C-alpha positions as CSV (number, residue, x, y, z in Angstrom):
1,M,-12.2,-16.9,-11.2
2,N,-8.5,-16.9,-10.3
3,H,-7.6,-13.7,-8.5
4,P,-3.9,-13.0,-8.4
5,K,-2.4,-12.0,-5.1
6,F,0.8,-9.9,-5.3
7,K,3.6,-10.6,-2.9
8,W,6.6,-8.3,-2.9
9,G,9.7,-7.8,-0.8
10,D,12.1,-5.2,0.2
11,E,13.2,-4.3,-3.3
12,F,9.7,-3.4,-4.3
13,E,9.2,-1.5,-1.1
14,R,12.3,0.5,-1.9
15,F,11.0,1.1,-5.4
16,L,7.7,2.4,-4.1
17,D,9.5,4.6,-1.6
18,S,11.5,6.1,-4.4
19,L,8.3,7.3,-6.2
20,S,6.3,10.4,-5.5
21,D,3.2,9.8,-3.4
22,K,1.0,10.2,-6.5
23,E,3.0,7.7,-8.5
24,A,3.1,5.1,-5.7
25,A,-0.7,5.5,-5.1
26,K,-1.3,4.9,-8.8
27,I,0.7,1.7,-8.9
28,L,-0.9,0.4,-5.7
29,S,-4.4,1.3,-7.1
30,I,-3.6,-0.7,-10.3
31,I,-2.4,-3.7,-8.2
32,D,-5.6,-3.5,-6.1
33,K,-7.7,-3.6,-9.3
34,I,-5.8,-6.6,-10.6
35,E,-6.2,-8.4,-7.3
36,K,-10.0,-7.8,-7.4
37,T,-10.4,-9.1,-10.9
38,D,-8.2,-11.5,-12.8
39,I,-5.0,-11.2,-14.8
40,H,-6.7,-11.8,-18.1
41,T,-9.1,-8.9,-17.5
42,A,-6.2,-6.8,-16.4
43,M,-4.3,-7.5,-19.6
44,R,-7.4,-6.8,-21.7
45,Q,-7.9,-3.5,-19.9
46,E,-4.2,-2.8,-20.4
47,W,-3.7,-2.5,-16.6
48,V,-0.6,-4.6,-17.2
49,K,1.5,-5.2,-20.2
50,N,2.1,-8.5,-21.9
51,C,5.2,-10.1,-20.4
52,R,6.7,-10.7,-23.8
53,E,6.3,-7.0,-24.7
54,I,8.1,-6.0,-21.5
55,Y,10.8,-8.6,-22.1
56,M,11.4,-7.3,-25.7
57,K,11.7,-3.7,-24.5
58,C,14.3,-4.8,-21.9
59,E,16.2,-6.6,-24.5
60,Q,16.5,-3.5,-26.7
61,V,18.1,-1.5,-24.0
């Protein structure tokens, strides 16, 4: 099984810092779950959204 490992930089750290403790903990918890499983399970469980869906929402803005 291929377990993803997230790597993020300063921009993501600043984003986390801008969130409330509760919101940041929720995001980090989701990332932890994804790292312990695989991306396909995460998508099936709707822990993450399909990249195309996210892209389409961004295009509409």
